[in-house]
N, C-alpha and C positions, 0 to 999 in steps of 0.2 A: 435836768433837776440842777438846781443851783444852791449851793452849800456856802454859809458863811462859817469860817473857822475864826473863834475868839479865844485868844492867849493872853493872860493877863500880865506876862512877862515882856522883857525887851528882846526883839530878834537878836541883838548886837552881842548879847553874853549866852553863849552855849549852855543848854541844861537840857535834863531829860524830858520834860514837856514841850521844851522848843523843838528838839528832834522828834519826837511823837509827833508834834502837829505837822511839821515839815514832810515826814513820811506820810502821814495821813493824807495830807493834801495830794502828794505825788501820785499814791495808789488809787485815790478816788478818780484822779485825772485819767489815770489809765482804764478806769471803767467807763470812761466818757461823762462824768459827773464835774460839771465846773466848780471850781472853788476858788475863794478869796480868803485870806487870812488876815484879821484884824490884831494888831498887836504893837507893841512900843519899839522905837527905835532910836538909840544913842549914837549919832554920827561920829566919827573920829574927830578928836580933835582936843584943844587943852581943857575946854570946859568938862567934856565926858572924862578927861584922865583926873579930873580933879573931883570927880563925883564918885567915880568907880575905880578902886585899886587894880583889879585884875584886866588883863587885856582883853579885848573884845575883838569882834570880826570886821575885818578892812571892808570898805566899799558899802555902796547901799544895798537896801533888802532887793530881794527878785521882785519880778514885775507882779507876781501874784499877792505879794503882801501889802496891807494898806497900813502904813505908819501913822499911829494917832498921838504921839508923845514920848517925850524922856522918861527915863524911870528912874528910882532912887533905890537904895539898898534897904531892905526891911528886913531884921532878923526874925526867922519862923522855922520852928522844927529843928533846931540847930543846923539850920542852913542859912544862905544870905540871898535869897531870892533878889531879883531886879525888877520890882513891881512899877508900873506906871499907876502914878498918884495923881497927877494934876488935874483939876475939876475941868480944865480945856478938853480934857482927851475925851470926857464923856460926850461933849457936843461933836467932836470930831466922830465918834462913835454913831451918834444920831445921824449925822451927814451921811457917813458910809452906809447905814442901813436904809436910809431914805433912797440914794442913788442905785445901790446894787439891787435892792429888793429880792432877797434871798427866800428860796422856798422853804430851807432848813437853817437854822442857826444852832451850830454845834460849841459850845462854851466848855471850856477847860477849865478846871479849879472854879466852880461858879460862886463859890464864897469868898472868893479874893477881891479885894477892892483894886483899882476902880473900874477895871474894864469889864470884868467878869460880872459883877453885880450891876453895871450901868447897861450891859448888853440885855441881862433879863429884865430890867425895867423899863427897856426901850423896844424889847422883840414884839414884833407884830406877826411873825410866823411861828410853827411849832419848835421847839426847844429841845434839845438833847444834849445832855451834860456829862463829862467823865469827870470823876473824882479820882485824884493821882496820889493824895497826901495820906500819911497815915501817924498815928500818934496823938497827939494833944495839940489842935490847932487853933492858935492863937487867935486868928482873925474872926474863926468860928465862934469862938467865946464871947468876944465882945460884939461879933457882926450880927448873930441871931436875933437880940432883941431890937436891933436896928433895922435890918433889911432882911432877917429870914424868911420875912412871908413871901420874898420873890420867887422862893423854891418851889412854891406852887405852881409857877410858870412851866416848870420842865415838865415835858411829856415823857421823856425817857432817861432814865439813870444808869450810867456805866461806871463801874469800878475797875480799876487796872488790876486790882488784886484782892484775895479776901481778906487781907490787911487793910488795904484801903477801905473795901466795904464796909468792914467793921468799924472805922473810924468815923466813916461817914455818917453810919446810921446812929452813933451816939448822939448827935445832935440833928441829923435830918432822917428820922426814920421813913422807910419805904422801900420799893420794890427796887433793887439792883441786879444788873446783869454783869457777871463780871467778865471781861475781854481784855486778856493780857494786852500789855506794851507790843506792839509789832517791832520788828528788827528788820534793819538792811541786810540782806542776804546777797552776797556777790555771786556771780555766776559760777564761779569756781573757788574751790579752797581745797586744799591738799594738807592733809597734816603732817606729812614728812618733809624732810629737806629743809627745815626752818634754820633761822639765824640762832645763835646762842643769846638770846634775850630773854628778859622777863619784863612785862609791862606793868605799870600801874597806870590805871586812867582814873582821874577825878580831879575836883578843884582842891584847893587847899584849906577846905573846912574841916574842923578837927573830927566829924563824924565819919569823914571818908577815910581815916585811919593812915594818912600818909606819914605821921610821926612812927607809927609802929613798922610801917614797911621800912624807913630808913634806920631805924634801930636793927631790925633784922637784917638789914642787907650786908653789912660787913662779914657777917659769918656765912651769908648764902654766896658771897662774892667769894671768898677765901676757898669754900668747897666747892665750887663749881666754876670759877672763872666766867662766869657768865655776865652780861651787862644788864642794868635795869634802865629802861627807859620810863622816864616820868612825863605823862602826856594830861594835858588839861589844867594843871596847876601853874600859876604864874611863876616864872623862872626865877626872879628876884625873891619872892617869898621862898622859893623852895632851898634856894641858897642860905637866907637869914635862919631858916629852921635847921638845915645841917650844921651850920656854925652855932647855934643854940644849942644844938644836942652833941655837939662836938663829935659829929660823925664825918669822917672822910670820904671825899667825894669821887674816891677812885671807882671806877666801873659804872658811874651814874651819867646818864644824858639826860638834861631836861630841857622838853621840845616845847613846853607851853601848849597853849590853844592849836589844835589841828583842823583844818577843813573835814569833811567825811572823807573824801576820797584818800588823803593823807592818813588819816586814821586807820581806814580799811587796810591799806597798805602795810602799817605798822601791826594789825593784828594777823595779818596773812603772813608774815614773816617771824614771829616771834614763837618762842616754844611754848610761854604759858603766861597767864595773867594772873596777877595777886591782888587781891581785893580785900583789903582787912578792914572793912567798916567797922564802926563801933555801934551803930543802931541808926534808927530813923529812917529806914529805907521802906518803901512801901513795895517796890519790886525791883528785881536785880538787872536792870536795864542794861547795865554794863556787862554783866555776866552773858546774858543772850545776844548781845554784840558780839562778844569773843566766841560763844558757841557758833555762831553764823560762820565765822571764819576759821572752824574747825581748830580753835583754840581751847583747851581745858582750862579750867579755873582752881585755883586755890583761894577760898573765901571764908569768911566769917559766918560761924552759924549764927545768924540771928534772925527775926522775924522779918519777913519781906524778902529775905535771899533764900529761906527755906522752900518757897513755892518754887523756886528755880532750881537749887540746888539739887543734883541726883548723883549717887555714887557712881553712875555709868559714864559721867561727863565730867566729875569735878572731886575736889577733896575741901572737904568742910573743917575748919579749925576754929577752937575756943575764940571769942573776941579778946583783943589786946593780950595775947600769948603769943610773944615772940618767939619763943622755944620751938612751940607746935609750928608756927609759919615758917621758920627755918627748916624744920625737919621736913614738913610737907612739901615746900618747893624744891628743895635739894633732892629728895627722894622720887618725885615727879621727874625733873630733868634728867636725873641720872639713869631713870629706867626709860630709854625709847620707846621698846615695843609696846609698854603700858602708856606713855604719853601718848603715841600717835593713836593707840586705841580709843583712848577717851577723846581725843581730837574728833575722830572720825563720828563717834558716837553723839558728840556733841552738835556736829553739823547736822546730823539726822535730826536731832531732836528740835534743831531750832528750826529748820525747814518744816517740819510737821507741826510745830505749835504757834511758832511765832513770825509766819511770813505775811507781810503785809497784804498781798493778793487776797489770802483766805480772811484776813480780818476786815480789809474793805469791802467784801462782798458782805459780810454780816452786818457793817455798818449800813451799807445801802439798803439791806433788807428793813432795819430799824427806821432809816430815814422814810422809806416806803409807808412804813406802817404808821408813823407819827403823822405824816403828811394827810392821811386819812381821815385825821381827827377834825371835831367841828371848827369851825374858825374861831379864833381868839378874840374876846371881846376887848374894846380898847378902854382907857381910863374913863371915858364918859359913857361907857356901858353899851357902846354899839359896835356889833360885830364887824369885823375886817378880815377879808378873805387873806388866806395864808399866800 
């Protein structure tokens, strides 16, 4: 079986959907499924730096990625995704579909312009779609009258959480199966013997709660003498934010974007993850990533995170409550037996619920089911074999 994975964003700028697609492809290949991923790419250089304020990944995409165009920042859902919008990209998608002859097309964020809707319009094989976003989806509001009819081409719909399913059903009613985001699980993870560090992992978007983390940090640092490692946010943006908030940088290490291997190392060595997000989350992927590394989390009690947060593996705090965040982090770090117990339980939970091998087997079952559907008719009404 050959599966084409379509992602409307740029490979060059890490995000939850990008990570999901990369791990999905790797897990499917481990089952013997051939995959290629169609997505954007913004090569390093002055032009990319002029269009994108945050740092991207260096070097070219891996061989299994088919790059089809540059991206632009499009504000959506309190986030700043890097969407591929150029009309030439649709022509490159058509060329890729003709050359690769996929048995199944798996489209992520199917209502997002232009790669996802282009893939739906051009598909001549069964289509599986995964809906990731939650809340009010800007492009769904103006897109439904224009290209909403393309959703009828989807043969199987997946949502990464109940919140994502509810959001999708508001504009695209239908049958959805909830399959959570998988997570990279290292072979070994020990909850004890950790460095005296707290991690914040996320971009410098307001919804990720970095200002809340920075306001809480001086008191956490004073009471624990721990260090804060800020990962994923642009270093210059973090320093400008600390200056604007008049937060001393004592005990803060700003690491910027890290590749998967380095991020795993950080998660395996820290004592706790702090995730003071404000909202707009459909799934707590950063939490499950920590859980897989036996790292307990202190996180905001918000929709999207609630499906992941459990008292046995994490501590929930009210969003934007700096005092509650301070207390929860200090109490967790100061109580090493409890912290290690939560870390061990977190690891067990991640392996049981969010391991990619198990999720990939379910995806393969779905692919086999939809591949048995009747051939799709092309625009001229003639049936074309999948």
